[in-house]
VEXBA-218862 format. One record per residue (C-alpha): residue number from 0; residue in three letters; chain; x, z, y. Coordinates in steps of 0.02 Angstrom, whole numbers, plus 50000, padded with zeros to 5 digits. Example, Ala and Ser with C-alpha at 12.3 -4.5 7.8 and 13.67 -1.06 7.14 Angstrom:
BEGIN
0 / Ala / A / 50615 / 50390 / 49775
1 / Ser / A / 50684 / 50357 / 49947
***
This chain:
BEGIN
0 / Met / A / 50086 / 50779 / 49927
1 / Ser / A / 50083 / 50937 / 49824
2 / Asp / A / 49934 / 51053 / 49835
3 / Asp / A / 50052 / 51191 / 49888
4 / Arg / A / 50109 / 51098 / 50043
5 / Leu / A / 49933 / 51043 / 50086
6 / His / A / 49867 / 51221 / 50071
7 / Ala / A / 50009 / 51284 / 50181
8 / Leu / A / 49953 / 51173 / 50325
9 / Thr / A / 49841 / 51305 / 50403
10 / Ser / A / 49936 / 51340 / 50564
11 / Trp / A / 50011 / 51249 / 50710
12 / His / A / 50174 / 51332 / 50658
13 / Ala / A / 50170 / 51263 / 50479
14 / Asp / A / 50288 / 51124 / 50426
15 / Trp / A / 50201 / 50962 / 50475
16 / Lys / A / 50362 / 50864 / 50502
17 / Gly / A / 50369 / 50698 / 50412
18 / Leu / A / 50193 / 50716 / 50341
19 / Arg / A / 50124 / 50540 / 50318
20 / Val / A / 49953 / 50534 / 50401
21 / Ala / A / 49839 / 50385 / 50422
22 / Val / A / 49717 / 50401 / 50567
23 / Leu / A / 49563 / 50292 / 50551
24 / Gly / A / 49490 / 50239 / 50717
25 / Leu / A / 49555 / 50243 / 50895
26 / Ser / A / 49417 / 50308 / 51006
27 / Val / A / 49440 / 50466 / 51108
28 / Thr / A / 49431 / 50566 / 50946
29 / Gly / A / 49554 / 50456 / 50853
30 / Phe / A / 49679 / 50464 / 50994
31 / Ser / A / 49667 / 50654 / 51003
32 / Val / A / 49705 / 50661 / 50816
33 / Ala / A / 49854 / 50544 / 50831
34 / Asp / A / 49921 / 50637 / 50983
35 / Thr / A / 49908 / 50805 / 50897
36 / Leu / A / 49993 / 50747 / 50737
37 / Ala / A / 50132 / 50660 / 50833
38 / Glu / A / 50163 / 50821 / 50930
39 / Leu / A / 50175 / 50912 / 50763
40 / Gly / A / 50307 / 50789 / 50703
41 / Ala / A / 50202 / 50697 / 50574
42 / Asp / A / 50228 / 50514 / 50532
43 / Val / A / 50070 / 50436 / 50603
44 / Leu / A / 49992 / 50266 / 50570
45 / Val / A / 49832 / 50225 / 50664
46 / Val / A / 49719 / 50096 / 50582
47 / Thr / A / 49576 / 50021 / 50681
48 / Glu / A / 49479 / 49860 / 50700
49 / Lys / A / 49518 / 49849 / 50885
50 / Ala / A / 49609 / 49960 / 51008
51 / Asp / A / 49574 / 50006 / 51188
52 / Glu / A / 49718 / 49937 / 51291
53 / Glu / A / 49765 / 50106 / 51363
54 / Tyr / A / 49769 / 50192 / 51193
55 / Ala / A / 49868 / 50047 / 51118
56 / Arg / A / 49996 / 50066 / 51257
57 / Leu / A / 50010 / 50255 / 51233
58 / Leu / A / 50030 / 50260 / 51044
59 / Pro / A / 50212 / 50204 / 51039
60 / Val / A / 50248 / 50321 / 51184
61 / Ile / A / 50192 / 50471 / 51081
62 / Gly / A / 50281 / 50404 / 50926
63 / Ala / A / 50135 / 50335 / 50824
64 / Arg / A / 50114 / 50162 / 50749
65 / Leu / A / 49961 / 50050 / 50765
66 / Trp / A / 49881 / 49922 / 50650
67 / Thr / A / 49729 / 49823 / 50705
68 / Gly / A / 49624 / 49701 / 50609
69 / Pro / A / 49474 / 49682 / 50492
70 / Leu / A / 49431 / 49837 / 50391
71 / Asp / A / 49314 / 49762 / 50262
72 / Thr / A / 49457 / 49784 / 50138
73 / Val / A / 49604 / 49904 / 50135
74 / Pro / A / 49748 / 49831 / 50237
75 / Asp / A / 49912 / 49810 / 50144
76 / Thr / A / 49998 / 49905 / 50284
77 / Leu / A / 49889 / 50057 / 50246
78 / Ser / A / 49909 / 50055 / 50058
79 / Glu / A / 50097 / 50028 / 50073
80 / Phe / A / 50107 / 50175 / 50194
81 / Ala / A / 50037 / 50285 / 50054
82 / Pro / A / 49969 / 50422 / 50168
83 / Glu / A / 49970 / 50601 / 50109
84 / Val / A / 49825 / 50641 / 50226
85 / Val / A / 49691 / 50527 / 50298
86 / Val / A / 49601 / 50587 / 50455
87 / Ala / A / 49446 / 50483 / 50489
88 / Ser / A / 49352 / 50465 / 50652
89 / Pro / A / 49168 / 50513 / 50635
90 / Gly / A / 49110 / 50332 / 50643
91 / Phe / A / 49176 / 50296 / 50468
92 / Ala / A / 49028 / 50317 / 50351
93 / Pro / A / 49046 / 50381 / 50171
94 / Gly / A / 49020 / 50206 / 50102
95 / His / A / 49154 / 50123 / 50210
96 / Pro / A / 49287 / 50036 / 50104
97 / Leu / A / 49428 / 50138 / 50182
98 / Ile / A / 49339 / 50302 / 50148
99 / Ala / A / 49304 / 50252 / 49968
100 / Trp / A / 49488 / 50206 / 49948
101 / Ala / A / 49546 / 50370 / 50024
102 / Arg / A / 49434 / 50473 / 49909
103 / Glu / A / 49498 / 50381 / 49756
104 / Ser / A / 49681 / 50400 / 49808
105 / Asp / A / 49790 / 50555 / 49803
106 / Ala / A / 49772 / 50580 / 49991
107 / Ala / A / 49675 / 50724 / 50068
108 / Leu / A / 49529 / 50664 / 50176
109 / Trp / A / 49494 / 50763 / 50334
110 / Gly / A / 49393 / 50745 / 50493
111 / Asp / A / 49457 / 50792 / 50665
112 / Val / A / 49367 / 50960 / 50660
113 / Glu / A / 49457 / 51018 / 50503
114 / Leu / A / 49625 / 50970 / 50580
115 / Ala / A / 49580 / 51066 / 50738
116 / Trp / A / 49534 / 51221 / 50637
117 / Arg / A / 49700 / 51213 / 50545
118 / Val / A / 49801 / 51210 / 50707
119 / Arg / A / 49688 / 51321 / 50813
120 / Asp / A / 49824 / 51453 / 50831
121 / Lys / A / 49934 / 51350 / 50947
122 / Val / A / 49866 / 51451 / 51094
123 / Val / A / 49804 / 51626 / 51055
124 / Arg / A / 49722 / 51772 / 51145
125 / Ala / A / 49812 / 51928 / 51203
126 / Asp / A / 49784 / 52010 / 51034
127 / Gly / A / 49865 / 51863 / 50945
128 / Ser / A / 49704 / 51790 / 50875
129 / Pro / A / 49640 / 51613 / 50907
130 / Ala / A / 49477 / 51578 / 50997
131 / Asp / A / 49312 / 51611 / 50908
132 / Trp / A / 49213 / 51456 / 50864
133 / Ile / A / 49025 / 51437 / 50887
134 / Leu / A / 48953 / 51284 / 50801
135 / Val / A / 48799 / 51190 / 50863
136 / Thr / A / 48707 / 51050 / 50776
137 / Gly / A / 48530 / 50984 / 50753
138 / Thr / A / 48442 / 50817 / 50765
139 / Asn / A / 48403 / 50852 / 50948
140 / Gly / A / 48455 / 50976 / 51080
141 / Lys / A / 48638 / 50990 / 51029
142 / Thr / A / 48718 / 50946 / 51195
143 / Thr / A / 48600 / 51049 / 51303
144 / Thr / A / 48618 / 51201 / 51189
145 / Thr / A / 48808 / 51182 / 51184
146 / Arg / A / 48816 / 51177 / 51373
147 / Leu / A / 48694 / 51322 / 51391
148 / Thr / A / 48793 / 51430 / 51269
149 / Ala / A / 48957 / 51396 / 51356
150 / Ala / A / 48879 / 51433 / 51526
151 / Met / A / 48809 / 51599 / 51463
152 / Leu / A / 48978 / 51648 / 51389
153 / Val / A / 49069 / 51607 / 51551
154 / Ala / A / 48940 / 51707 / 51650
155 / Gly / A / 48980 / 51853 / 51534
156 / Gly / A / 49165 / 51843 / 51570
157 / Val / A / 49213 / 51750 / 51412
158 / Arg / A / 49337 / 51607 / 51433
159 / Ala / A / 49236 / 51472 / 51347
160 / Ala / A / 49218 / 51283 / 51343
161 / Pro / A / 49093 / 51159 / 51271
162 / Val / A / 49188 / 51037 / 51157
163 / Gly / A / 49168 / 50921 / 51009
164 / Asn / A / 49036 / 50787 / 51000
165 / Ile / A / 48986 / 50831 / 51178
166 / Gly / A / 49138 / 50735 / 51242
167 / Thr / A / 49299 / 50837 / 51246
168 / Pro / A / 49383 / 50828 / 51074
169 / Val / A / 49405 / 50998 / 50998
170 / Leu / A / 49589 / 50955 / 50967
171 / Asp / A / 49615 / 50939 / 51154
172 / Ala / A / 49538 / 51112 / 51179
173 / Val / A / 49644 / 51201 / 51048
174 / Arg / A / 49800 / 51128 / 51130
175 / Asp / A / 49750 / 51176 / 51307
176 / Pro / A / 49889 / 51292 / 51367
177 / Ser / A / 49768 / 51399 / 51468
178 / Gly / A / 49682 / 51454 / 51307
179 / Phe / A / 49505 / 51511 / 51271
180 / Asp / A / 49412 / 51659 / 51201
181 / Ala / A / 49279 / 51549 / 51124
182 / Leu / A / 49246 / 51365 / 51093
183 / Val / A / 49067 / 51305 / 51081
184 / Val / A / 49083 / 51156 / 50965
185 / Glu / A / 48945 / 51026 / 50959
186 / Leu / A / 48949 / 50940 / 50789
187 / Ser / A / 48866 / 50778 / 50736
188 / Ser / A / 48804 / 50753 / 50559
189 / His / A / 48951 / 50634 / 50535
190 / Gln / A / 49077 / 50770 / 50578
191 / Leu / A / 48986 / 50894 / 50467
192 / Trp / A / 48993 / 50774 / 50319
193 / Tyr / A / 49182 / 50776 / 50333
194 / Leu / A / 49181 / 50966 / 50347
195 / Gly / A / 49088 / 50968 / 50181
196 / Leu / A / 49243 / 50895 / 50099
197 / Gln / A / 49352 / 51045 / 50141
198 / Ser / A / 49448 / 51116 / 49993
199 / Gly / A / 49587 / 51216 / 50077
200 / Pro / A / 49613 / 51404 / 50068
201 / Glu / A / 49555 / 51434 / 50249
202 / Pro / A / 49401 / 51326 / 50284
203 / Val / A / 49312 / 51327 / 50452
204 / Ser / A / 49232 / 51498 / 50476
205 / Pro / A / 49134 / 51510 / 50639
206 / His / A / 49082 / 51669 / 50727
207 / Ala / A / 48906 / 51600 / 50742
208 / Ala / A / 48815 / 51437 / 50705
209 / Val / A / 48648 / 51353 / 50734
210 / Cys / A / 48552 / 51203 / 50669
211 / Leu / A / 48418 / 51180 / 50802
212 / Asn / A / 48301 / 51065 / 50706
213 / Leu / A / 48299 / 50928 / 50575
214 / Ala / A / 48213 / 50759 / 50576
215 / Asp / A / 48251 / 50582 / 50517
216 / Asp / A / 48405 / 50511 / 50603
217 / His / A / 48565 / 50418 / 50561
218 / Leu / A / 48494 / 50368 / 50392
219 / Glu / A / 48594 / 50207 / 50397
220 / Trp / A / 48755 / 50312 / 50400
221 / His / A / 48708 / 50443 / 50270
222 / Gly / A / 48605 / 50333 / 50157
223 / Ser / A / 48458 / 50453 / 50139
224 / Phe / A / 48370 / 50596 / 50226
225 / Glu / A / 48430 / 50715 / 50090
226 / Ala / A / 48612 / 50670 / 50123
227 / Tyr / A / 48584 / 50691 / 50310
228 / Arg / A / 48505 / 50863 / 50282
229 / Asp / A / 48646 / 50917 / 50167
230 / Ala / A / 48775 / 50867 / 50297
231 / Lys / A / 48687 / 50966 / 50433
232 / Ala / A / 48679 / 51119 / 50321
233 / His / A / 48870 / 51132 / 50319
234 / Val / A / 48860 / 51203 / 50496
235 / Tyr / A / 48824 / 51374 / 50420
236 / Asp / A / 48965 / 51373 / 50292
237 / Asn / A / 49071 / 51532 / 50303
238 / Thr / A / 48984 / 51598 / 50459
239 / Arg / A / 49044 / 51773 / 50498
240 / Val / A / 48917 / 51853 / 50617
241 / Ala / A / 48758 / 51756 / 50660
242 / Cys / A / 48667 / 51613 / 50574
243 / Val / A / 48541 / 51559 / 50706
244 / Tyr / A / 48393 / 51455 / 50644
245 / Asn / A / 48230 / 51384 / 50708
246 / Lys / A / 48082 / 51482 / 50641
247 / Ala / A / 47971 / 51332 / 50680
248 / Asp / A / 48076 / 51219 / 50569
249 / Ala / A / 48072 / 51269 / 50386
250 / Ala / A / 48220 / 51158 / 50345
251 / Thr / A / 48337 / 51261 / 50454
252 / Arg / A / 48277 / 51423 / 50374
253 / Ala / A / 48313 / 51349 / 50202
254 / Met / A / 48488 / 51301 / 50258
255 / Val / A / 48524 / 51481 / 50306
256 / Glu / A / 48449 / 51549 / 50146
257 / Asp / A / 48559 / 51432 / 50043
258 / Ala / A / 48719 / 51451 / 50145
259 / Glu / A / 48878 / 51531 / 50081
260 / Val / A / 48922 / 51649 / 50223
261 / Val / A / 49039 / 51795 / 50253
262 / Glu / A / 48965 / 51960 / 50194
263 / Gly / A / 48875 / 52045 / 50337
264 / Ala / A / 48823 / 51887 / 50430
265 / Arg / A / 48645 / 51901 / 50496
266 / Ala / A / 48504 / 51775 / 50502
267 / Ile / A / 48437 / 51764 / 50681
268 / Gly / A / 48275 / 51668 / 50711
269 / Phe / A / 48208 / 51590 / 50870
270 / Asp / A / 48049 / 51501 / 50920
271 / Leu / A / 47919 / 51504 / 51058
272 / Gly / A / 47810 / 51632 / 50970
273 / Val / A / 47812 / 51822 / 50969
274 / Pro / A / 47978 / 51875 / 50891
275 / Gly / A / 47999 / 51993 / 50747
276 / Pro / A / 48149 / 52108 / 50727
277 / Ser / A / 48309 / 52003 / 50721
278 / Asp / A / 48225 / 51861 / 50818
279 / Leu / A / 48217 / 51791 / 50995
280 / Gly / A / 48051 / 51726 / 51061
281 / Val / A / 47919 / 51734 / 51197
282 / Val / A / 47797 / 51875 / 51238
283 / Asp / A / 47671 / 51855 / 51378
284 / Gly / A / 47777 / 51725 / 51467
285 / Ile / A / 47939 / 51825 / 51447
286 / Leu / A / 48086 / 51762 / 51342
287 / Val / A / 48150 / 51913 / 51246
288 / Asp / A / 48286 / 51965 / 51124
289 / Arg / A / 48238 / 52076 / 50976
290 / Ala / A / 48397 / 52039 / 50879
291 / Phe / A / 48545 / 52110 / 50973
292 / Leu / A / 48492 / 52287 / 51016
293 / Val / A / 48495 / 52449 / 50920
294 / Asp / A / 48309 / 52487 / 50927
295 / Arg / A / 48251 / 52310 / 50884
296 / Arg / A / 48104 / 52367 / 50778
297 / Thr / A / 48011 / 52441 / 50927
298 / Ser / A / 48096 / 52365 / 51080
299 / Ala / A / 48149 / 52200 / 51158
300 / Leu / A / 48265 / 52147 / 51298
301 / Glu / A / 48203 / 52030 / 51434
302 / Leu / A / 48309 / 51873 / 51459
303 / Thr / A / 48205 / 51773 / 51584
304 / Thr / A / 48027 / 51717 / 51613
305 / Val / A / 47937 / 51553 / 51590
306 / Ala / A / 47892 / 51558 / 51775
307 / Glu / A / 48074 / 51574 / 51825
308 / Leu / A / 48122 / 51432 / 51708
309 / Ala / A / 47986 / 51324 / 51786
310 / Gly / A / 48066 / 51348 / 51956
311 / Leu / A / 48231 / 51289 / 51881
312 / Gly / A / 48157 / 51136 / 51796
313 / Leu / A / 48192 / 51213 / 51626
314 / Ser / A / 48020 / 51262 / 51561
315 / Ala / A / 47979 / 51113 / 51449
316 / Pro / A / 47946 / 51188 / 51276
317 / His / A / 48096 / 51108 / 51189
318 / Ile / A / 48212 / 51162 / 51330
319 / Ala / A / 48147 / 51341 / 51319
320 / Ala / A / 48182 / 51336 / 51132
321 / Asn / A / 48360 / 51276 / 51167
322 / Ile / A / 48381 / 51420 / 51289
323 / Leu / A / 48329 / 51546 / 51158
324 / Ala / A / 48451 / 51471 / 51032
325 / Ala / A / 48592 / 51474 / 51158
326 / Ala / A / 48551 / 51652 / 51207
327 / Ala / A / 48560 / 51706 / 51025
328 / Leu / A / 48733 / 51628 / 51008
329 / Ala / A / 48794 / 51705 / 51170
330 / Arg / A / 48720 / 51876 / 51130
331 / Ser / A / 48815 / 51873 / 50964
332 / Leu / A / 48972 / 51884 / 51072
333 / Asp / A / 48900 / 52030 / 51173
334 / Val / A / 48849 / 51932 / 51328
335 / Ser / A / 48721 / 52039 / 51421
336 / Pro / A / 48541 / 51986 / 51458
337 / Ala / A / 48583 / 51990 / 51644
338 / Asp / A / 48726 / 51867 / 51617
339 / Val / A / 48610 / 51753 / 51517
340 / Arg / A / 48490 / 51753 / 51663
341 / Asp / A / 48627 / 51720 / 51790
342 / Ala / A / 48690 / 51572 / 51689
343 / Leu / A / 48517 / 51496 / 51685
344 / Arg / A / 48500 / 51508 / 51873
345 / Gly / A / 48652 / 51395 / 51894
346 / Phe / A / 48614 / 51276 / 51751
347 / Arg / A / 48557 / 51096 / 51770
348 / Leu / A / 48510 / 50975 / 51633
349 / Asp / A / 48620 / 50822 / 51609
350 / Pro / A / 48553 / 50657 / 51676
351 / His / A / 48430 / 50560 / 51567
352 / Arg / A / 48354 / 50718 / 51493
353 / Ile / A / 48174 / 50733 / 51555
354 / Glu / A / 48240 / 50688 / 51727
355 / Val / A / 48108 / 50654 / 51859
356 / Val / A / 48181 / 50503 / 51948
357 / Ala / A / 48038 / 50474 / 52072
358 / Arg / A / 47864 / 50522 / 52127
359 / His / A / 47767 / 50389 / 52219
360 / Glu / A / 47582 / 50370 / 52258
361 / Gly / A / 47540 / 50508 / 52135
362 / Val / A / 47638 / 50433 / 51990
363 / Thr / A / 47785 / 50529 / 51914
364 / Trp / A / 47925 / 50425 / 51837
365 / Val / A / 48027 / 50518 / 51704
366 / Asp / A / 48191 / 50464 / 51623
367 / Asp / A / 48218 / 50538 / 51450
368 / Ser / A / 48329 / 50398 / 51387
369 / Lys / A / 48423 / 50529 / 51285
370 / Ala / A / 48271 / 50537 / 51170
371 / Thr / A / 48354 / 50421 / 51045
372 / Asn / A / 48249 / 50465 / 50892
373 / Pro / A / 48066 / 50504 / 50855
374 / His / A / 48090 / 50692 / 50849
375 / Ala / A / 48162 / 50692 / 51025
376 / Ala / A / 48028 / 50577 / 51091
377 / Ala / A / 47894 / 50690 / 51015
378 / Ser / A / 47959 / 50833 / 51121
379 / Ser / A / 47946 / 50725 / 51277
380 / Leu / A / 47770 / 50668 / 51235
381 / Thr / A / 47721 / 50849 / 51203
382 / Ala / A / 47782 / 50892 / 51378
383 / Tyr / A / 47695 / 50741 / 51455
384 / Pro / A / 47537 / 50705 / 51353
385 / Gly / A / 47442 / 50549 / 51404
386 / Ala / A / 47594 / 50466 / 51483
387 / Val / A / 47625 / 50280 / 51499
388 / Trp / A / 47758 / 50274 / 51366
389 / Val / A / 47910 / 50160 / 51373
390 / Val / A / 47968 / 50152 / 51192
391 / Gly / A / 48079 / 50051 / 51076
392 / Gly / A / 48257 / 49997 / 51040
393 / Leu / A / 48370 / 50013 / 50889
394 / Leu / A / 48277 / 50123 / 50763
395 / Lys / A / 48428 / 50159 / 50650
396 / Gly / A / 48325 / 50144 / 50491
397 / Val / A / 48198 / 50275 / 50547
398 / Asp / A / 48010 / 50251 / 50526
399 / Ile / A / 47920 / 50276 / 50691
400 / Ser / A / 47745 / 50276 / 50616
401 / Gly / A / 47724 / 50464 / 50611
402 / Leu / A / 47769 / 50482 / 50795
403 / Val / A / 47648 / 50344 / 50845
404 / Ala / A / 47508 / 50416 / 50739
405 / Gly / A / 47537 / 50590 / 50812
406 / Arg / A / 47596 / 50612 / 50991
407 / Gly / A / 47596 / 50425 / 51025
408 / Ala / A / 47410 / 50409 / 50995
409 / Gln / A / 47382 / 50511 / 51154
410 / Ala / A / 47479 / 50390 / 51265
411 / Lys / A / 47384 / 50301 / 51401
412 / Ala / A / 47480 / 50142 / 51358
413 / Ala / A / 47640 / 50088 / 51271
414 / Ile / A / 47771 / 49976 / 51350
415 / Val / A / 47878 / 49915 / 51204
416 / Ile / A / 48060 / 49868 / 51237
417 / Gly / A / 48195 / 49818 / 51113
418 / Ala / A / 48271 / 49661 / 51039
419 / Asp / A / 48161 / 49686 / 50885
420 / Arg / A / 47993 / 49758 / 50933
421 / Glu / A / 47894 / 49717 / 50776
422 / Ala / A / 47907 / 49888 / 50692
423 / Val / A / 47846 / 49978 / 50848
424 / Val / A / 47705 / 49856 / 50884
425 / Thr / A / 47648 / 49862 / 50702
426 / Ala / A / 47649 / 50052 / 50704
427 / Phe / A / 47530 / 50055 / 50852
428 / Ser / A / 47418 / 49923 / 50773
429 / Arg / A / 47402 / 50026 / 50614
430 / His / A / 47408 / 50205 / 50676
431 / Ala / A / 47352 / 50205 / 50859
432 / Pro / A / 47247 / 50048 / 50884
433 / Gly / A / 47162 / 50123 / 51036
434 / Val / A / 47323 / 50127 / 51137
435 / Pro / A / 47353 / 49970 / 51241
436 / Val / A / 47521 / 49894 / 51196
437 / Phe / A / 47626 / 49782 / 51310
438 / Glu / A / 47785 / 49699 / 51250
439 / Val / A / 47937 / 49670 / 51360
440 / Asp / A / 48002 / 49503 / 51299
441 / Ala / A / 48145 / 49490 / 51424
442 / Ile / A / 48308 / 49444 / 51336
443 / Glu / A / 48436 / 49482 / 51471
444 / Thr / A / 48483 / 49665 / 51493
445 / Glu / A / 48464 / 49650 / 51681
446 / Glu / A / 48281 / 49601 / 51662
447 / Val / A / 48219 / 49724 / 51531
448 / Met / A / 48186 / 49876 / 51640
449 / Thr / A / 48126 / 49774 / 51788
450 / Arg / A / 47990 / 49702 / 51678
451 / Ala / A / 47952 / 49869 / 51594
452 / Val / A / 47930 / 49955 / 51762
453 / Glu / A / 47824 / 49811 / 51826
454 / Leu / A / 47707 / 49829 / 51677
455 / Ala / A / 47700 / 50019 / 51692
456 / Ala / A / 47664 / 50011 / 51878
457 / Gly / A / 47515 / 49900 / 51843
458 / Ile / A / 47443 / 50031 / 51725
459 / Ala / A / 47485 / 50200 / 51801
460 / Arg / A / 47367 / 50280 / 51925
461 / Asp / A / 47368 / 50436 / 52033
462 / Gly / A / 47411 / 50586 / 51924
463 / Asp / A / 47492 / 50483 / 51786
464 / Val / A / 47667 / 50496 / 51714
465 / Val / A / 47775 / 50349 / 51662
466 / Leu / A / 47893 / 50413 / 51528
467 / Leu / A / 48048 / 50327 / 51462
468 / Ala / A / 48070 / 50411 / 51292
469 / Pro / A / 48125 / 50267 / 51180
470 / Ala / A / 48134 / 50357 / 51011
471 / Ala / A / 48275 / 50236 / 50972
472 / Ala / A / 48458 / 50201 / 51008
473 / Ser / A / 48503 / 50086 / 51152
474 / Phe / A / 48637 / 49972 / 51083
475 / Asp / A / 48525 / 49823 / 51048
476 / Gln / A / 48502 / 49790 / 51234
477 / Phe / A / 48606 / 49916 / 51332
478 / Ala / A / 48783 / 49985 / 51334
479 / Ser / A / 48723 / 50163 / 51303
480 / Tyr / A / 48574 / 50278 / 51326
481 / Ala / A / 48647 / 50320 / 51498
482 / Asp / A / 48652 / 50135 / 51545
483 / Arg / A / 48471 / 50119 / 51488
484 / Gly / A / 48419 / 50269 / 51592
485 / Arg / A / 48513 / 50211 / 51747
486 / Arg / A / 48432 / 50040 / 51737
487 / Phe / A / 48261 / 50120 / 51720
488 / Ala / A / 48290 / 50230 / 51873
489 / Asp / A / 48358 / 50083 / 51973
490 / Ala / A / 48209 / 49977 / 51927
491 / Val / A / 48089 / 50116 / 51980
492 / Lys / A / 48175 / 50137 / 52148
493 / Glu / A / 48178 / 49950 / 52175
494 / Arg / A / 47994 / 49943 / 52136
495 / Ile / A / 47937 / 50083 / 52251
496 / Gly / A / 48068 / 50057 / 52386
497 / Thr / A / 48179 / 50192 / 52460
498 / Gly / A / 48046 / 50277 / 52563
499 / Gly / A / 47926 / 50336 / 52430
500 / Glu / A / 47849 / 50508 / 52444
501 / Asp / A / 47950 / 50643 / 52356
502 / Glu / A / 48061 / 50499 / 52302
503 / His / A / 48183 / 50597 / 52194
504 / Asp / A / 48169 / 50772 / 52124
505 / Ala / A / 48276 / 50794 / 51968
506 / Ser / A / 48241 / 50981 / 51964
507 / Ala / A / 48052 / 50965 / 51976
508 / Asp / A / 47945 / 51072 / 51864
509 / Pro / A / 47927 / 50976 / 51700
510 / Asp / A / 47781 / 51082 / 51641
511 / Ala / A / 47661 / 50943 / 51693
512 / Ala / A / 47819 / 50874 / 51571
513 / Arg / A / 48191 / 50875 / 51262
514 / Asp / A / 48382 / 50825 / 51208
515 / Ala / A / 48518 / 50782 / 51083
***
């Protein structure tokens, strides 16, 4: 394909007909890509190792072809198709044979987010412009901050939706006939790596963007922490109005300092300390904005209070930080402080995020199964120091030693789960030898949490917390982090029976007590 035609593909109304596009992967993202391209009239070939039965049935209906089989080498069907564009699902790592082949070929390599940006004008606002985009990433807190931002925008009268890595593909949102004023797009490091490949004349240019924090994660996908960091930094590329960063995380500040942004874009900081001009922070228990007001050098606007957040179950330090980040993003689109406060009053955390699943005989049982890496688990342990800690799983190439030596050393005991527990047990032996460690050697998924809860119940006493914050992915023993969390909660309820005191209180104050 000529560069001229490729560069012209920056609108839903461009000429996409007959464009040969290979779509790699057939998850919810892959199907949204295939469906969009088929609607545009492109010639679509989907290549995947295996296909969900429903998606496989729908592809010929929408006019796309499907090839399934091993992907350790490039299938002949794909090379003979000679795609002009390859759109890869986020699961395809840079070192995958198909990605290496695509980069060496004459084809353009895109992710789903770049395609969505190119066709974002299918449905426009009354003034003829497409929806603004707000981008959210970070090692932890992405989903909560994305939901918070969208809720604040809606409270302020903005037609907004949380999309992207959070669940709803951004391509589905840009094709929604009802239209939006703003899309709050959660982006994984995988999606951002693909955005870093953009070379067209109109790259993604968000209204505002944030990287909430940065810690080791997904190293097996990126190959190194440096590559992971560089991918995350692309969230700020071409930002037009507000680059929001975490003042307590120097890496996010450096990203903003190094970013190529639109002239006039501002750096907006947030943390739990006293804010300077152009920041959001906390003063005497009050969350305040000193960024989006005229007299920001001498004044601040109240958003909410720590006491009010405590009553909503939102006062854990990392959740308060997410709220400040979301408020900065929403305020960049002129949402009022009163609307921010109203949104918070109706907001509830998703399940498996510092969720109190039971209180019984003075012991609080907390499900933070969404803490899938050490950085997230550290936030949970900060909120619940001295907890009986249920930890372990698939570490994804991340070293857990620093977490164990720091927050983990304060645990009352460690209950270690996971198919391979050696790294976690060794970390405690070396870095926190005073913490009693108990291994769950159950092999069957159905038995893991029953045994973990049994061990924890034998340790915990009145006033203690039992905290599931695995610091690891779940796929070695469970279907998902949600499956892991549900099984934990079920095991707790089975253990204490259905008549325990204050049996379930998901909105309880977590101050005596994170995200992704």
